[in-house]
Each structure stands twice: as structure tokens, then as C-alpha cells.
Backbone as numpy.savetxt, mean C-alpha at the origin, in Angstrom:
# Nx Ny Nz CAx CAy CAz Cx Cy Cz
-14.29 3.10 22.34 -14.41 1.98 22.28 -14.01 1.36 20.79
-13.50 0.53 20.83 -13.33 -0.21 19.56 -13.97 -1.46 19.49
-14.53 -1.91 17.93 -15.30 -3.00 18.02 -14.84 -3.93 17.19
-14.51 -5.14 17.66 -13.72 -6.25 16.71 -15.00 -6.95 15.98
-14.81 -7.16 14.71 -16.03 -7.88 14.13 -16.17 -9.38 14.35
-17.01 -9.80 14.73 -16.91 -11.17 15.15 -16.72 -12.34 14.18
-16.18 -13.46 14.20 -16.12 -14.28 13.17 -15.24 -14.24 12.34
-14.36 -13.20 12.62 -12.98 -13.04 11.55 -11.83 -13.01 12.42
-10.53 -13.80 12.04 -9.67 -13.91 12.83 -8.64 -13.51 11.91
-7.47 -12.61 12.43 -6.36 -12.13 11.82 -5.23 -12.25 12.41
-4.48 -13.16 12.03 -3.16 -13.09 12.86 -2.08 -12.32 12.12
-1.46 -11.17 12.97 -0.83 -10.19 11.91 0.68 -10.35 12.05
1.34 -10.25 10.99 2.85 -10.41 10.92 3.23 -9.54 9.93
2.65 -9.28 8.45 3.01 -8.62 7.45 1.95 -8.03 6.83
2.11 -6.79 6.33 1.24 -6.05 5.72 0.60 -6.82 4.43
-0.65 -6.80 4.22 -1.36 -7.35 2.94 -2.66 -6.78 2.68
-3.01 -6.75 1.34 -4.12 -5.81 1.12 -5.48 -6.75 1.31
-6.43 -6.14 1.66 -7.78 -6.74 1.78 -8.58 -5.55 1.09
-9.35 -6.02 -0.05 -10.29 -5.12 -0.82 -11.74 -5.61 -0.40
-12.63 -4.37 -0.04 -13.82 -4.54 0.15 -14.69 -3.51 -0.47
-15.78 -3.67 -0.97 -16.75 -2.79 -1.49 -16.98 -1.82 -0.35
-17.40 -0.52 -0.86 -18.02 0.46 -0.16 -19.48 0.08 0.56
-20.02 -0.79 -0.07 -21.38 -1.40 0.48 -21.35 -2.75 0.29
-21.69 -3.42 1.47 -21.69 -4.80 1.53 -22.79 -5.54 0.58
-23.84 -4.56 0.29 -24.87 -5.24 -0.64 -24.76 -4.56 -1.93
-23.95 -3.58 -2.40 -23.83 -3.22 -3.69 -22.79 -3.83 -4.42
-21.78 -4.47 -4.08 -20.89 -5.27 -4.76 -20.85 -6.65 -4.21
-21.05 -7.76 -5.07 -21.18 -8.86 -4.49 -19.79 -9.64 -4.21
-18.71 -9.03 -4.15 -17.54 -10.05 -4.01 -16.51 -9.08 -3.23
-15.52 -9.70 -2.46 -14.50 -9.10 -1.83 -13.41 -9.97 -2.21
-12.12 -9.46 -1.88 -10.92 -10.27 -1.83 -9.95 -10.04 -0.91
-9.25 -10.97 -0.44 -8.31 -10.97 0.64 -6.94 -11.54 0.04
-5.93 -10.94 0.13 -4.39 -11.26 -0.23 -3.79 -11.84 0.80
-3.37 -13.42 0.68 -2.55 -13.94 1.55 -1.58 -14.85 0.90
-0.77 -15.52 1.67 0.32 -16.33 0.91 -0.53 -17.58 0.20
-1.76 -17.94 0.80 -2.46 -19.13 0.26 -3.00 -18.77 -1.22
-2.55 -17.63 -1.91 -3.33 -17.24 -2.88 -4.05 -16.01 -2.64
-5.23 -15.64 -3.37 -6.31 -14.46 -3.29 -7.50 -15.29 -3.01
-8.32 -14.74 -2.10 -9.60 -15.12 -1.62 -10.40 -14.32 -2.21
-11.44 -14.87 -2.95 -12.50 -14.02 -3.52 -13.74 -14.33 -2.74
-14.18 -13.35 -2.03 -15.41 -13.64 -1.13 -16.66 -13.27 -1.87
-17.35 -14.41 -1.98 -18.81 -13.81 -2.87 -20.11 -14.44 -2.13
-21.13 -13.26 -1.98 -22.09 -13.67 -1.20 -23.06 -14.61 -2.08
-24.30 -14.94 -1.83 -25.17 -15.62 -2.67 -25.91 -15.04 -3.67
-25.87 -13.68 -3.81 -26.25 -12.91 -4.83 -25.47 -13.50 -6.11
-26.33 -13.55 -7.12 -25.89 -13.98 -8.59 -25.66 -12.73 -9.34
-25.63 -11.73 -9.04 -25.37 -10.88 -9.94 -23.86 -10.79 -10.44
-23.60 -9.93 -11.68 -22.28 -10.38 -12.24 -21.41 -9.69 -11.15
-20.07 -9.89 -11.43 -19.16 -9.26 -10.65 -18.71 -8.08 -10.72
-18.12 -7.44 -9.80 -17.67 -6.13 -9.65 -16.86 -5.59 -11.15
-16.05 -6.61 -11.47 -15.15 -6.20 -12.57 -15.64 -6.18 -14.13
-17.02 -6.98 -14.09 -17.75 -7.10 -15.40 -18.67 -5.64 -15.23
-19.01 -5.31 -14.27 -19.61 -4.09 -14.36 -18.71 -2.69 -14.09
-17.73 -3.04 -13.72 -16.50 -2.08 -13.37 -17.09 -1.02 -12.46
-17.57 -1.61 -11.25 -18.00 -0.98 -10.20 -16.52 -0.63 -9.34
-16.80 0.53 -8.69 -15.45 0.88 -8.05 -15.58 0.29 -6.64
-14.39 -0.15 -6.27 -14.21 -0.78 -4.93 -13.08 0.29 -4.49
-13.33 0.10 -3.11 -12.21 0.76 -2.16 -11.54 -0.14 -1.67
-9.93 0.29 -1.39 -9.16 -0.62 -0.60 -8.51 -0.04 0.75
-8.70 -1.25 1.79 -8.24 -1.01 2.84 -7.09 -1.88 3.14
-6.42 -1.78 4.15 -5.27 -2.68 4.44 -5.28 -3.17 5.70
-5.18 -4.62 6.00 -5.10 -5.05 7.12 -3.84 -5.96 7.16
-3.25 -6.18 8.36 -1.97 -7.22 8.24 -2.43 -8.63 8.36
-1.84 -9.30 7.72 -1.98 -10.84 7.65 -0.56 -11.67 7.82
-0.67 -12.81 8.49 0.54 -13.48 8.46 0.47 -14.43 7.02
1.54 -15.01 6.66 1.70 -15.48 5.69 0.75 -17.14 5.87
0.45 -17.40 7.06 -0.16 -18.62 7.55 -1.69 -18.22 8.07
-1.70 -17.05 8.05 -3.01 -16.68 8.57 -4.48 -17.01 7.82
-5.34 -17.29 8.95 -6.62 -17.91 8.31 -7.82 -16.74 8.52
-8.49 -16.50 7.32 -9.71 -15.68 7.82 -10.91 -16.20 7.34
-11.84 -16.07 8.27 -13.10 -16.71 7.99 -14.34 -16.23 8.77
-15.67 -16.49 8.25 -16.60 -15.77 8.90 -17.86 -16.72 9.16
-18.79 -16.34 10.12 -19.67 -17.34 10.65 -20.95 -17.05 9.88
-21.04 -15.87 8.86 -22.16 -15.62 8.18 -22.34 -16.81 7.30
-23.32 -17.48 7.34 -23.82 -18.73 6.34 -24.03 -18.17 4.90
-24.54 -16.79 4.76 -24.59 -16.12 3.30 -23.44 -15.95 2.65
-22.31 -16.12 3.27 -21.04 -15.71 2.54 -20.31 -16.99 2.42
-19.68 -17.24 1.03 -18.79 -18.18 0.78 -17.36 -17.59 0.25
-16.52 -18.34 0.47 -15.36 -17.89 -0.21 -14.93 -18.82 -1.45
-14.30 -18.25 -2.17 -13.72 -18.79 -3.41 -12.19 -18.33 -3.58
-11.32 -19.40 -3.74 -9.88 -18.81 -3.86 -9.17 -18.83 -5.20
-8.55 -17.55 -5.34 -7.85 -17.63 -6.53 -6.33 -17.88 -6.26
-5.86 -19.09 -6.63 -4.46 -19.27 -6.31 -3.84 -19.67 -7.63
-2.61 -20.35 -7.70 -2.16 -21.01 -8.77 -2.84 -21.95 -9.81
-3.71 -22.72 -8.91 -4.67 -23.46 -9.72 -5.59 -22.70 -10.73
-5.85 -21.63 -10.30 -6.71 -20.70 -11.01 -5.91 -19.84 -12.18
-4.65 -19.94 -12.12 -3.83 -19.24 -12.95 -3.08 -18.11 -12.41
-2.98 -17.84 -11.18 -2.20 -16.79 -10.34 -0.86 -17.25 -10.54
0.04 -16.47 -10.81 1.43 -16.70 -11.16 2.24 -17.29 -9.82
1.61 -16.69 -8.61 2.33 -17.31 -7.69 1.48 -16.89 -6.31
1.37 -17.81 -5.01 0.39 -17.46 -4.03 0.70 -16.22 -3.09
1.95 -16.04 -3.10 2.20 -14.72 -1.91 1.71 -13.57 -2.89
0.33 -13.15 -2.50 -0.18 -11.80 -3.10 0.49 -10.69 -2.41
1.50 -9.61 -2.78 1.86 -8.43 -2.07 1.13 -7.31 -2.15
0.30 -7.13 -3.16 -0.27 -5.93 -3.45 -1.60 -6.14 -4.58
-2.55 -5.07 -4.42 -3.74 -5.22 -5.28 -3.91 -3.78 -5.78
-4.65 -3.55 -6.92 -5.24 -2.46 -7.63 -6.12 -2.50 -8.69
-6.94 -1.74 -8.77 -8.10 -1.81 -9.78 -7.58 -0.59 -10.82
-7.76 -0.86 -12.26 -7.53 0.28 -13.01 -8.72 0.89 -13.44
-8.38 2.13 -14.43 -9.82 2.62 -14.67 -10.54 1.75 -15.87
-10.19 0.68 -16.20 -10.72 -0.33 -17.06 -11.63 -1.32 -16.42
-11.32 -1.54 -15.16 -12.06 -2.29 -14.24 -11.28 -3.59 -13.90
-10.15 -3.67 -14.42 -9.28 -4.90 -14.27 -8.56 -4.60 -12.84
-8.63 -5.99 -12.33 -7.95 -6.03 -11.07 -6.65 -6.57 -11.24
-5.48 -5.83 -10.80 -4.10 -6.26 -10.92 -3.58 -7.03 -9.49
-2.69 -7.75 -9.43 -2.26 -8.59 -8.38 -0.83 -8.44 -8.55
0.03 -8.22 -7.53 1.59 -8.20 -7.39 1.76 -9.40 -6.65
2.70 -10.12 -7.46 3.26 -11.28 -6.23 4.69 -11.48 -6.40
5.28 -12.19 -5.74 6.62 -12.46 -5.61 6.98 -13.31 -6.86
6.32 -13.39 -7.89 6.60 -14.16 -9.26 5.92 -13.57 -10.20
5.76 -12.24 -10.29 5.11 -11.76 -11.61 3.89 -10.80 -11.18
3.55 -10.13 -12.26 2.23 -9.16 -12.26 0.91 -9.78 -12.87
-0.23 -9.95 -12.05 -1.16 -10.57 -12.91 -2.44 -9.70 -13.15
-3.13 -9.77 -14.20 -4.23 -8.97 -14.28 -5.35 -10.12 -14.50
-6.67 -9.76 -13.81 -7.45 -10.49 -13.47 -8.85 -9.88 -14.05
-9.70 -10.55 -15.08 -10.73 -9.95 -15.59 -12.17 -10.49 -15.22
-11.78 -11.40 -13.91 -12.98 -11.86 -13.47 -13.20 -13.23 -14.03
-12.72 -13.48 -15.03 -12.61 -15.09 -15.39 -11.34 -15.82 -15.46
-10.28 -14.85 -15.88 -8.94 -15.61 -15.96 -7.84 -14.66 -15.78
-6.48 -15.13 -15.64 -5.58 -14.19 -15.43 -4.52 -14.24 -16.54
-4.15 -12.98 -16.78 -2.99 -12.70 -17.93 -1.84 -12.49 -16.76
-0.63 -13.18 -17.07 0.58 -12.88 -16.24 1.56 -12.19 -17.24
2.30 -11.34 -16.44 3.25 -10.52 -17.12 4.63 -10.90 -16.12
5.69 -11.16 -16.88 6.87 -11.48 -16.00 8.07 -10.99 -16.73
9.19 -10.99 -16.20 10.48 -10.71 -16.82 10.76 -11.65 -17.80
11.23 -11.00 -18.80 11.84 -11.95 -19.97 13.20 -11.39 -20.23
14.32 -11.79 -19.80 15.60 -11.55 -19.91 16.03 -10.80 -21.30
15.44 -11.41 -22.24 15.72 -10.93 -23.78 15.09 -9.72 -23.98
14.09 -9.48 -23.35 12.91 -8.27 -23.66 13.15 -7.10 -22.62
13.50 -6.06 -23.15 13.69 -4.84 -22.37 12.32 -4.23 -22.15
11.43 -4.62 -22.92 9.94 -3.97 -22.62 9.23 -4.79 -21.61
9.80 -6.01 -21.18 9.20 -6.69 -20.33 9.24 -6.20 -18.79
8.53 -6.83 -17.83 8.33 -6.40 -16.39 10.10 -6.51 -16.00
10.55 -5.50 -15.42 11.75 -5.35 -14.98 12.24 -6.69 -13.92
11.32 -7.14 -13.19 11.37 -7.90 -11.91 10.35 -8.64 -11.68
10.43 -9.78 -11.03 9.21 -10.31 -10.84 8.49 -10.40 -9.59
9.52 -9.60 -8.58 8.71 -9.45 -7.33 8.19 -8.15 -7.33
6.83 -8.22 -7.44 6.24 -6.92 -7.30 5.69 -6.49 -5.81
6.04 -5.50 -5.43 5.84 -5.09 -4.09 4.57 -4.01 -4.00
4.55 -3.23 -4.92 3.32 -2.17 -4.84 2.88 -1.86 -6.20
1.69 -1.34 -6.24 0.91 -1.03 -7.61 0.14 0.20 -7.64
0.27 0.94 -8.67 -0.76 2.31 -8.62 -1.14 2.32 -9.89
-2.68 2.61 -9.88 -3.38 3.03 -11.11 -3.68 4.34 -11.10
-2.75 5.22 -11.84 -2.87 6.77 -11.75 -4.02 7.34 -12.41
-4.24 8.67 -12.50 -5.27 9.21 -13.11 -5.24 9.53 -14.53
-4.05 9.18 -15.17 -3.89 9.10 -16.55 -4.36 7.88 -17.30
-4.63 7.07 -16.29 -4.87 5.48 -16.97 -3.43 4.46 -17.01
-2.38 5.08 -16.61 -1.18 4.34 -16.61 -1.13 3.41 -15.43
-0.41 2.36 -15.41 -0.09 1.39 -14.34 1.25 1.47 -14.05
1.59 1.82 -12.75 2.83 2.04 -12.10 3.34 0.77 -11.08
4.25 0.20 -11.38 4.72 -1.13 -10.57 5.98 -1.09 -9.99
6.13 -0.94 -8.74 7.34 -0.95 -8.08 7.82 -2.48 -7.63
9.00 -2.78 -8.00 9.47 -4.01 -7.64 10.66 -3.99 -6.79
11.02 -5.28 -6.38 12.28 -5.38 -5.51 13.38 -5.79 -6.27
14.18 -4.65 -6.38 15.52 -4.80 -7.11 15.55 -4.49 -8.67
14.22 -4.37 -9.00 14.15 -4.04 -10.34 13.40 -2.68 -10.70
13.50 -1.64 -9.54 12.97 -0.31 -9.77 11.64 -0.08 -10.12
11.14 0.76 -10.80 9.87 1.18 -11.25 9.48 0.88 -12.47
8.23 0.36 -12.92 7.86 0.16 -14.12 6.63 0.99 -14.52
6.34 1.60 -15.76 5.33 2.12 -16.19 4.56 0.98 -17.28
3.45 0.75 -17.20 2.55 -0.41 -18.09 1.77 0.40 -19.01
2.06 0.21 -20.43 1.22 0.78 -21.34 0.24 -0.17 -21.87
-1.14 0.19 -21.47 -1.96 -1.05 -21.79 -2.26 -1.14 -23.33
-2.25 -0.06 -23.86 -2.11 -0.56 -25.38 -1.03 -1.19 -26.18
0.02 -1.16 -25.75 0.95 -1.74 -26.30 1.32 -3.16 -25.63
0.95 -3.30 -24.26 1.29 -4.15 -23.21 2.65 -4.22 -23.22
3.28 -3.25 -22.94 4.76 -3.15 -22.74 5.14 -2.19 -21.54
6.38 -2.51 -20.83 6.83 -1.72 -19.71 8.02 -0.79 -19.99
8.00 0.24 -19.59 8.83 1.25 -19.61 9.62 1.46 -18.08
10.85 1.05 -17.92 11.70 0.72 -16.78 12.40 1.93 -16.31
12.34 2.21 -15.11 12.95 3.34 -14.41 13.92 2.85 -13.45
15.05 2.82 -13.58 16.07 2.19 -12.47 17.20 3.31 -12.01
17.71 3.08 -11.04 18.82 3.75 -10.47 20.10 3.64 -11.46
20.76 4.66 -11.81 21.91 4.88 -12.50 22.87 5.54 -11.65
24.01 4.83 -11.08 25.01 5.76 -10.30 25.50 7.04 -11.16
25.61 6.99 -12.50 25.86 7.78 -13.12 25.09 9.13 -13.35
23.96 8.81 -13.03 22.77 9.86 -13.56 22.07 10.34 -12.22
22.24 11.66 -11.66 21.99 11.80 -10.16 20.37 12.36 -10.35
19.73 12.13 -11.71 18.12 12.51 -11.55 17.61 10.86 -11.99
18.25 9.91 -11.89 17.66 8.57 -12.08 16.94 8.40 -10.68
16.24 7.51 -10.80 15.57 6.68 -9.40 16.84 6.34 -8.48
16.46 7.01 -7.00 17.56 6.85 -5.98 17.68 5.21 -5.82
16.91 4.57 -5.78 17.19 3.09 -5.44 16.07 2.24 -6.07
16.63 1.06 -6.25 15.74 -0.01 -7.10 14.78 -0.95 -6.30
14.55 -0.62 -5.13 13.95 -1.33 -4.19 12.76 -0.46 -3.83
11.61 -0.81 -4.61 10.33 0.38 -4.67 9.27 -0.40 -3.58
8.87 0.28 -2.61 7.89 -0.10 -1.65 6.82 0.53 -1.37
6.46 1.68 -2.00 5.56 2.45 -1.92 5.37 3.35 -3.17
3.91 3.72 -3.46 3.85 4.55 -4.72 2.55 5.61 -4.27
2.70 6.62 -4.64 1.76 7.52 -4.49 1.38 8.68 -5.50
-0.07 9.00 -6.02 -0.17 9.96 -6.80 -0.90 11.24 -5.85
-0.34 12.24 -6.12 -1.00 13.36 -5.15 -2.09 14.19 -5.98
-2.68 15.26 -5.45 -3.85 15.85 -5.98 -3.49 16.63 -7.20
-2.18 16.73 -7.59 -1.85 17.52 -8.62 -1.29 16.57 -9.72
-1.34 15.43 -9.47 -1.07 14.42 -10.49 0.63 13.88 -10.50
1.29 14.55 -9.53 2.60 14.11 -9.16 2.60 12.69 -8.71
3.95 12.05 -9.19 3.93 10.68 -8.76 5.23 10.40 -7.70
4.88 10.06 -6.51 5.81 9.86 -5.46 6.11 8.44 -5.26
7.42 8.22 -5.06 8.03 6.77 -5.01 8.88 6.78 -3.71
8.30 5.64 -2.98 8.95 5.48 -1.35 10.08 4.12 -1.80
11.31 4.34 -1.37 12.10 3.29 -1.58 12.73 2.73 -0.20
13.43 1.34 -0.47 13.74 0.92 0.79 15.43 1.19 0.81
15.82 2.36 1.30 17.14 2.93 1.45 17.54 3.90 0.77
16.66 4.24 -0.33 17.08 5.41 -0.92 16.05 6.85 -0.92
15.36 6.67 0.19 14.59 7.80 0.72 13.05 8.04 -0.21
12.64 9.23 -0.30 11.51 9.49 -1.08 11.85 10.12 -2.38
11.34 9.94 -3.53 11.46 10.40 -4.94 10.08 10.98 -5.57
10.36 12.05 -6.03 9.13 12.57 -6.82 9.54 12.67 -8.44
8.79 12.04 -9.32 8.84 12.05 -10.63 8.35 13.04 -11.19
9.14 13.54 -12.27 8.70 14.62 -13.14 8.43 13.95 -14.49
6.97 14.09 -14.81 6.63 13.11 -15.94 7.21 13.54 -17.26
7.28 15.30 -17.23 7.63 15.89 -18.57 9.11 15.75 -18.97
10.06 15.97 -17.89 11.39 15.88 -17.97 11.86 14.30 -17.76
10.83 13.50 -17.14 11.45 12.22 -16.90 12.59 12.17 -16.01
12.59 12.79 -15.03 13.70 12.76 -14.01 13.09 12.76 -12.65
14.14 12.19 -11.61 13.42 12.04 -10.27 14.14 13.26 -9.58
13.48 13.64 -8.49 13.98 14.40 -7.37 14.05 13.75 -6.17
15.29 13.69 -5.50 15.28 12.74 -4.35 15.39 13.75 -3.13
14.77 12.84 -2.04 14.66 13.66 -0.78 15.26 12.40 0.37
16.45 12.82 0.86 16.98 11.67 1.46 17.15 12.10 2.91
17.55 11.14 4.03 17.85 11.65 5.18 19.37 11.80 5.38
19.45 13.06 6.01 20.88 13.52 6.28 21.10 13.63 7.91
21.79 12.97 8.16 22.03 12.87 9.94 22.52 14.27 10.30
23.04 15.21 9.49 23.41 16.38 9.72 22.53 17.42 9.58
21.36 17.16 9.08 20.20 18.03 8.71 18.91 17.58 9.60
18.56 18.26 10.58 17.36 17.89 11.37 15.99 18.06 10.57
16.29 18.94 9.44 15.00 19.07 8.83 14.68 18.22 7.37
15.77 17.26 7.42 15.78 16.35 6.24 14.67 15.05 6.51
14.53 14.26 5.67 13.71 13.15 5.72 14.13 12.27 6.92
13.44 11.81 7.83 13.83 11.18 9.11 14.45 9.72 8.95
14.12 9.15 7.71 14.56 7.83 7.36 14.45 7.39 6.05
15.42 6.69 5.49 15.68 6.56 4.07 14.44 5.32 3.51
13.96 4.51 4.37 12.97 3.44 4.12 11.45 4.08 4.28
10.88 4.28 3.06 9.71 5.24 3.07 8.50 4.02 2.90
7.71 3.72 3.82 6.91 2.78 3.68 5.27 3.35 3.30
5.03 4.38 3.57 3.85 5.01 3.09 3.91 6.42 2.89
3.04 6.82 1.91 3.06 8.31 1.53 1.61 8.81 1.32
1.37 9.70 2.01 -0.26 10.28 1.93 -0.28 11.75 2.07
-1.27 12.42 1.13 -1.59 13.92 1.18 -3.00 13.96 1.60
-3.15 14.83 2.81 -4.46 14.84 3.34 -5.38 16.08 2.63
-6.57 16.35 3.20 -7.17 17.39 2.71 -6.79 18.74 2.53
-5.94 18.80 3.58 -5.44 20.35 3.73 -4.13 20.29 2.85
-3.80 19.43 2.21 -2.64 19.33 1.06 -1.38 19.08 1.83
-1.41 18.74 3.02 -0.14 18.23 3.71 0.36 16.93 3.39
1.44 16.76 3.27 2.22 15.54 2.84 2.81 14.87 3.93
2.21 13.66 4.20 2.78 12.75 5.43 3.53 11.70 5.04
4.69 11.13 5.68 5.60 10.08 5.16 5.69 9.22 6.19
5.46 7.77 6.06 5.59 6.92 7.01 6.93 6.37 6.93
7.84 6.14 7.58 9.22 5.30 7.55 9.33 4.34 8.36
10.40 3.37 8.19 10.54 2.22 8.80 11.12 2.48 10.21
11.77 3.48 10.52 12.34 3.69 11.81 12.62 5.06 12.39
12.09 6.02 11.31 11.96 7.37 11.70 10.76 8.13 12.01
9.75 7.17 12.21 8.29 7.61 12.45 7.56 8.26 11.33
6.88 9.29 11.68 5.83 10.12 11.04 6.69 11.46 10.87
6.39 11.56 9.28 7.01 12.97 8.59 6.13 13.82 7.99
6.17 15.11 8.42 5.28 16.08 7.64 6.14 16.78 6.79
5.70 16.77 5.24 6.52 17.39 4.46 6.17 18.70 3.82
7.08 19.83 4.13 6.65 21.10 3.50 7.11 21.03 2.10
6.42 21.12 1.26 6.97 21.11 -0.11 7.18 22.59 -0.64
6.94 23.31 0.07 7.58 24.84 -0.42 8.78 24.99 0.16
9.14 24.67 1.46 10.57 24.79 2.04 11.31 23.82 1.89
10.75 22.59 1.27 11.26 21.19 1.28 12.18 20.81 2.50
11.08 21.07 3.62 11.76 20.65 4.89 10.74 19.54 5.56
11.32 18.85 6.40 10.42 17.71 7.06 10.35 18.12 8.64
9.19 17.93 8.96 8.90 17.82 10.52 8.46 16.57 10.97
9.36 16.03 12.14 9.35 14.76 12.63 8.45 14.56 13.89
7.69 13.69 13.80 6.96 13.16 14.92 7.38 11.65 15.39
8.14 11.35 16.46 8.81 10.31 16.66 8.61 9.75 18.14
8.85 8.64 18.28 8.18 8.02 19.63 9.14 8.32 20.62
9.08 8.96 22.00 9.70 9.36 22.76 9.27 8.69 24.22
10.13 7.56 24.76 9.62 6.81 25.70 9.18 7.73 26.89
9.62 8.99 27.26 9.36 9.83 28.26 8.05 10.48 28.22
7.31 10.62 26.93 6.13 11.13 26.49 5.37 10.14 26.10
3.91 9.85 27.13 2.98 9.18 26.69 2.14 9.73 25.68
2.41 11.07 25.13 1.47 11.29 24.11 2.19 11.39 22.66
3.45 10.90 22.83 4.14 10.97 21.41 3.59 9.90 20.53
4.05 9.63 19.37 3.94 8.52 18.38 4.32 7.23 19.14
3.37 6.11 19.15 3.73 4.91 19.98 4.83 4.09 19.34
5.09 4.24 18.11 6.23 3.55 17.53 6.63 4.13 16.28
8.07 4.01 15.85 8.61 4.58 14.80 8.59 4.09 13.43
8.05 2.82 13.57 7.81 1.88 12.28 6.38 2.53 11.89
6.18 3.22 10.92 4.88 3.72 10.45 4.29 2.99 9.14
3.38 2.08 9.35 2.99 1.36 8.08 1.78 2.15 7.28
1.03 2.68 7.84 -0.31 3.24 7.15 -0.74 4.57 7.98
-0.98 5.38 6.71 -1.55 6.68 6.95 -2.93 7.07 6.37
-3.70 7.56 7.08 -5.21 7.94 6.66 -5.89 8.72 7.31
-6.55 9.66 6.59 -7.47 10.82 7.02 -8.92 10.47 6.90
-9.62 10.44 7.87 -11.31 10.06 8.06 -11.91 11.37 7.53
-13.19 11.16 7.31 -14.00 12.03 7.07 -14.13 13.36 7.66
-13.81 13.22 9.07 -13.68 14.25 9.86 -12.36 15.02 9.89
-11.49 14.75 9.24 -10.12 15.27 9.21 -9.20 15.05 9.99
-9.34 13.78 10.87 -8.46 13.26 11.85 -7.58 12.37 11.09
-6.46 12.49 11.77 -5.11 11.63 10.86 -5.11 10.47 11.73
-5.11 9.32 11.14 -4.86 7.90 11.90 -3.57 7.36 11.39
-2.48 6.77 12.41 -1.54 6.16 11.87 -1.23 4.98 12.37
-1.07 3.96 11.36 -0.87 2.57 11.86 0.67 2.09 11.99
0.85 1.33 13.10 2.38 1.36 13.21 2.61 -0.39 13.48
3.71 -0.57 13.38 4.43 -1.91 13.58 4.39 -2.46 14.88
3.26 -3.41 15.37 3.24 -3.91 16.86 2.86 -2.89 18.12
2.52 -1.41 17.65 2.63 -0.74 18.99 1.16 0.14 18.58
0.25 -0.63 17.71 -1.13 -0.07 17.76 -1.51 0.86 16.65
-2.55 1.56 16.88 -2.88 2.81 16.14 -3.03 3.92 16.94
-2.65 4.91 16.27 -2.58 6.30 16.67 -3.49 7.34 16.11
-4.01 8.26 16.74 -4.97 9.33 16.27 -4.22 10.57 16.74
-3.78 11.53 15.54 -2.99 12.62 15.54 -3.99 13.84 15.95
-3.58 14.74 17.13 -4.33 15.92 17.21 -3.50 17.04 16.64
-4.00 17.73 15.66 -3.25 18.62 14.90 -2.73 19.99 15.80
-3.77 20.15 16.50 -3.56 21.59 17.65 -2.52 21.20 18.49
-2.61 20.33 19.18 -1.63 19.97 20.47 -0.15 19.06 19.91
-0.44 18.67 18.54 0.66 17.77 18.10 0.93 16.52 18.95
0.02 16.20 19.56 0.06 14.91 20.41 -0.91 13.53 19.59
-0.42 12.41 20.09 -0.90 11.44 19.64 -1.80 10.64 20.75
-3.00 9.99 20.52 -3.58 9.28 21.33 -3.82 7.78 20.85
-3.12 6.76 21.70 -2.96 5.56 21.37 -4.17 4.53 21.58
-4.33 3.80 20.56 -5.11 2.47 20.73 -4.53 1.09 20.55
-4.47 0.47 21.73 -3.69 -0.69 21.61 -4.55 -1.96 21.95
-4.02 -2.97 21.69 -4.43 -4.34 22.21 -4.56 -4.43 23.68
-5.56 -4.86 24.22 -5.45 -5.08 25.75 -6.30 -6.60 25.92
-5.44 -7.44 26.24 -6.05 -8.78 26.31 -7.27 -8.92 27.35
-7.13 -8.16 28.15 -8.45 -7.87 29.44 -9.55 -7.12 28.90
-9.40 -6.39 27.68 -10.51 -5.52 27.33 -11.06 -6.05 25.96
-12.06 -6.58 25.88 -12.59 -6.96 24.53 -13.24 -5.89 23.48
-13.02 -4.67 23.97 -13.30 -3.68 23.29 -12.11 -2.92 22.63
-10.79 -3.24 23.24 -9.80 -2.62 22.69 -9.51 -3.32 21.23
-8.13 -2.64 20.79 -7.98 -2.95 19.28 -7.52 -4.39 19.33
-7.80 -5.03 18.11 -7.72 -6.54 18.10 -6.38 -6.86 17.98
-5.41 -6.27 17.58 -4.12 -6.56 17.25 -3.31 -5.26 17.26
-1.87 -5.41 17.59 -1.20 -4.10 17.41 -0.59 -3.81 16.51
-0.44 -4.63 15.21 0.16 -4.63 14.03 -0.97 -3.83 13.30
-0.93 -2.70 12.81 -1.67 -1.97 12.10 -1.43 -1.44 10.63
């Protein structure tokens, strides 16, 4: 049985981040990214904000439409909005991350924003400055274990932000360099348990970045090779507790990557098999504390993967069942 939290409406069409603290009582604020800006959810607790005390918050993802509304019936909770009126560069918030200094970073369609709990610092592309952000459309942000911030942009490739100099190093596709980034549309970023950086692109497959050599290794879909990446649009990257590498794609389903053999095992939707993956657009991958792997899909609900039987259990919205999944976009 699935429980829908009462008092919260989510109309789903596009993936956007929702940040919540591990404990509703330990951190006095939450944030929700929507096109109307960023909503800061504060309780009546007057303690310092999490950004001042640098409390660690955890990130989960839900899908919100650009016109969606989120509200609560709890009278002890109030919403404060962070929009262009408060200094945000643009109201369409694509992604959120917190760095090791406690700053919250927001990626928008018009620049990168750093929030210190009081005000925003905006970073945008300056055409005459090669150390500025490469493109203002920020799709994904990763704060890595070394303290660097990585920014994936639409058509501007990958950026590495140096907090000391407040400058950006750009990594873009060079047709004459086979070791460059495979594609300049970066939609997902992931740092594995060994500190390797992985980049998912929209049309260029999967990339692994070698920090020492400053080169990229490409993993692409090859129609002639059934062991290659299933699709060149990589939406999500995840390493589980068993060090298995999982890739979510736009139309190729879920893929398990064997880094030793450099081969991919595909899990895709089969209309004739009710235990197959429910949809080939995989948006989110997550492993719970029990080691179960959960897969969120586009408009076909949630999947739980059985590692032994290699089968999937589906959880979907049923309008006649109030205990079913609230929406099929996960």
C-alpha cells in the first residue's frame, strides 16, 4: 500500500527538485523548485536557517509542472518564495545542490545562482570572458567530494567552478578531439564511490572524466552491438551499494553497466511480459536501505527491481484506489 501525503498537490509533467531535511524537526526549512521561482518552506521555529549552521540536507526528486501548485494544510508551516524579486536570476529552477561550505546552488534557464540564506550571487555567461559560465541554461549541478562544483548546461557543455577564484573551466565537445566531451548538452552528473565523474548527455551517450589526464571516455549506443549502451540520451546515473552501475535512458530503459567488461545489460519494457520494466523512459534510480532498487519512469509509475528473478513489480496510479501511487510520472 502506498500512502499519499494529504494536503499536498503535485501536478506532474517535468522533473524538478524538492529538497527536504532528514528530520522535519531538525532543520527549519525546505525548498521546492518550480517555474514560479523557488519556494522556501519555513516552520514557525525561529532557529537559524540550515545554510547558516551548514546542516546537511538530503535531496529527493519529484515531478512538478511549470504551472503546478504545492500547498499544505499544516498551519504551523509557512511558505516563503525565492523568485526574481528576491534576486534569483530566473524563475524556472532546473536543479539544486548544496556544496561543502553550506551554500545552496540553483540552476536556472538564465544562469547559476548561489544562495547564502540572505541573498543571491548570480553567475552568467559573459561572451568576452572565457572563464565565465559557458551557457546560461543550467540543467544539472554536482558538488563533488573534492569541494568543486560541476555544472552541466544545455549547449554549453560541462563547467567546473573554482570557488577560490570564482572562475569556470569549460569542457566542450571538439570534433577534432576524440577525448573531448561527446556532446555539449549535459543532462546528468554523478560522482561514483571512487571519485570518478560521470556525465550523461542528450544524444552523446555516457562519459567518464579522467581528472588527471583531463580526458573523456565515451560509451555510446551501437545498433550493431547488443552489449552497448541502450540509448544515447542518459537521464540518470547511479551506483548501488554492491558497486553496480545503473543508467537510466530516455528510450532505452534501464541499463546495468559492467565496468570490467565495459558491457551493458538492458532491462526494457516488453508489452508481452507484465514483469518487465513498465516504461523505457527512466528518470530516476534509487536504492533503499534494504538494498532494493527503485526506478521512476515517465508516465508509467514506479518499479521495484527483483535482483534474483530480474523482474519488476509495478506501482501505478489507480483513480479507484486511494492507496495507489498518486501519479505515474516519478
